[in-house]
N, C-alpha and C positions, 0 to 999 in steps of 0.2 A: 504494500500500500504506500503510495506517495504521500508524504507528510506535507500538509498545507500550512501556510503561515497562519498565525492567530487571526489576522484580519480577514483572510480569505475563508477561514472556517466560519467566522461570523457572517460573512456574506452568503456562504452556502446555506447556513441556517436560515437567513432571511429569505433566500429564494425558496427553500422548502416550506417556510411558513406562509408564503404568499402565492399559493397555487389554487386554481379553481377546482371545482368538483370533478372535472374531467382530467385532473392531474396536470393540466397545462399551466404554465406560469401566468400570473395576472399581469398582462401587459399594461393595462391602465395604471396599475400601481407603479410599475417601473418607469412609465413615461413621466408621471408626476415626480417620482423620485429623482430622475435625472434632471428634469427642468429646474428643480430647486437647488441643484448643486452649484457651488462656486467653481471657477475654472480649476483651481487646485484640487478640490475634492473630486471633480469629474475625472481628472487625470489619475488620481489614486484609485478610484473605484474601477476604472477601466483596466488598470494593471491587475487588480484582483480578479476581474472577470477573465482576463487572459490567463492568469494562473489556474483558475478553475477549468478553463477550456483546455489548457496544456495537460492538465491532469485527467482529462476526459471525464470530468464530473458533469459538465453541461455542454450543450450546443446552442449557439446564439447566432441569429441573423439580425443585422442592425438596420434601422431606418430612422431618418431625422435625428440622428445622434442619440438614440436610445434603443434598448433591445425590443425588437418587433416580434420575433419568434424566439422563444427560449424553451428548451427541453432539458430536463434533468436526466442525465444518462445513467447515473448510479441508481441503485435500487433504494429509493426513499432515503432512510437514515442509515444506510449500510456503512457509509464512511465512518460515522460517529460510533456505530455499534462495533465495528471492527477496531476502531481506535480504543474504545473502552476495554475491549477484550484484551488487546495487546498491553494496555497500561495495567490491567489487573494481573496479567501474567508476569509482567516485569516487576510490579510492586511486591510480589511474593518473594522476589530475589533481591530486594533492596533492603539493606540493613542501615538504619539511621540510629546511631548510638551516641548518647552523651554520657560521660562517665566522670567520676570524681577521683578515682585512684590513679596511681602512676601508670604510665603506658605499659610497663613491663608486666603488669598484672591484669591486663585487659584482654578479653577474647571477644571478637566479633562473631555473632551468631545470626543465622538467618531468622527472619520473622520477628525480630525484636525492635521495639520503638522506644527511644529515650529511656533505656534501661540502665541501671547501675549494676555492673557485673564485676566480680572479683574472681578471675580464673588464672590458671597457671601459664597459659599460652601467651607469648609475647606478640606484639604487633610491630613489625618493622616496615619502614617506609622506603619505597623505591624512589630515590631522589631524582633519577632521570625522568621517571613518569610524572613526578611532581612538577618538574620544570616544563614538561610537555603540556600538562594541564594549564599551567600559568600562561604559556605562550598561546595555547589554543583559545583561551578565554580572551586574551588581549587581541587576538585576530578578529574577534567578533565585536570589538569595543564600539564600533560606529553604529551598530544596530541594537545595542543592549536596551536603550530606552524604548525602541519600537517593540521588541519582543518581550521585555520583562516589565516595562514601566519604569518611571524615573526613580522611585524609591528603591525598588529591588536592584536596579542597575547601579545606583550609587553604593548600596550595601555590598554588592558583588565586587565592585572596583576596590572598595576599602579592604575587603578580605584578601583580594589578590595582592594588593599593595603590601599588606602585612605579611603575607606568605613570601613575597619577594624579599622583604626585609630580613626574615629569619631563615630563609631556605638553606643557607650555608652555615647556620649557627648550630653547633652540636648540642645534644641534650635538649632539643626543643621538639622532639617527636610528639609529645603530649599535645602541645599547642598546635602543631601542624595538623595533627589528626582532627582536632576540634574545628579548625578553620576549614579543612577540606570537607568535613561533615556539614558545616554550615553552607558551603557552596552547593553540595548535593541537595540539601533542604530547599534552597532557593530555586534551583533548576527544576527539581521534580515538582514542587508546589506550583510553579508558574507555567512551565512548559508541559508538564505531565510526563509520564514514563516514556511515551513514544518520542516526544520532542527532545527529551534529555537522554535518550538511550546511549548515544555515542559518548557523552560525558560520563554517564554512569559506568560504562564499560572501562573507561580510562581511570576513573576514580577507584574502581575495584582493583585495578592493576597496581595502584600506588601502594596498597597495603599487602605485603608479602605474607 
């Protein structure tokens, strides 16, 4: 399944919500919708329509600068149903742990959430994977506000900045672990399991 941007997902939901009894899209609604848009908003929504068309979610014919014939190619809410199924599957393998003990007494276990654990297995950090995570997030810096919202984007940047500051400092594994866990929290909560899948995989590789 091709992952849509959050804005295009919202547009797809809007298209699904404004269909007639015969399952065709309500063209009167979309004519009014487009005529009310500013030039900037018109450009944005057209890019979202293009994303949906490229993903083969919809087929659109245009007339007078608004959708004249529009058909949903996917099976009703199949995109969102499949997305939820994938996220549920991924969430069962996501461990989000906050802990109070020293890192050498902590063990990550599947299916735990914000749990305090005192186990004998140590957690070691793969520094190269940690650097890769930092670089990957910085690569997406220009779109963080769009994808996460301003508050989450600023929080993520501050966490990454702190990780950069301590990444080469020895005996900071406890703090690094907590910071990386906070990154996972933000990405999973905002993007969902599907959107954050690549980051989750990389984060899991950080902890040996």
